[in-house]
C-alpha positions, -999 to +999 in steps of 0.1 A: -078-315-108-070-323-071-098-335-049-097-321-014-110-345+011-121-335+046-150-318+063-163-283+057-167-259+085-205-261+081-204-299+085-183-297+117-207-270+131-237-293+124-221-322+142-211-300+172-246-286+173-261-321+173-237-333+201-245-303+222-282-309+218-278-345+229-257-335+259-283-309+269-311-336+268-292-365+284-269-348+310-296-336+334-310-372+336-276-386+343-265-359+367-296-361+388-291-398+395-256-398+410-267-394+446-293-422+441-265-444+427-243-437+457-271-446+481-276-479+462-238-486+462-236-480+500-265-505+505-248-531+484-215-526+503-232-530+536-249-562+524-214-575+512-201-567+547-230-587+563-222-617+541-185-616+550-193-612+587-216-642+586-188-662+570-164-649+596-187-661+624-193-694+607-156-701+607-147-686+641-179-687+662-180-650+669-181-616+651-151-593+652-152-568+680-156-531+675-119-526+681-110-552+654-136-536+631-143-545+595-105-548+590-108-583+606-125-593+573-093-587+553-065-593+578-063-617+607-068-597+640-039-596+663-057-580+693-087-590+713-103-624+707-080-640+681-099-661+655-085-697+654-099-706+620-096-673+601-098-679+564-066-674+546-071-646+521-099-630+542-136-627+537-139-600+511-130-604+474-113-570+472-085-572+498-093-539+515-122-523+533-137-498+508-148-463+519-184-454+515-194-438+481-188-403+496-152-412+507-159-418+544-152-450+565-181-472+575-189-474+612-189-509+627-201-516+662-202-551+678-221-560+697-245-536+681-275-517+695-298-532+668-284-568+666-251-587+668-234-558+650-243-524+635-229-511+602-235-474+595-229-451+565-235-415+574-246-405+539-236-376+517-229-352+546-207-377+565-225-368+598-249-387+620-286-381+612-298-361+582-326-363+556-327-372+520-292-381+506-277-370+540-296-397+559-278-425+575-278-459+558-278-488+583-277-525+580-309-529+602-329-504+581-321-513+545-351-516+522 
């Protein structure tokens, strides 16, 4: 007699049912947290920019201008006030300025209205102002 190995249709249906049940329970918890994770990521990126800007100032005695922008942290500026002791390799580990978690560029203003510089992420809607996940995330107002 030959032995047939494999799964029966009922066994496969039971496994699919169990996986579907787990997905129905776990998915809403994970999906509801994506916007919260994006806000947290934006705050971390802004803090990383602040650290890099402080290192830039420590080396050069000034912060990059608004025109030079955050790009001055990854490539030596060629316009405006040229840093004399710019660190070879830049000031950010990743050699590019990341977009915010929603795919928009961060806004950098120096001198800022709230300090030496302002860094702004416009939130989920990509527009100034807003509430909830559309609210602006700023370096002077991070919890």
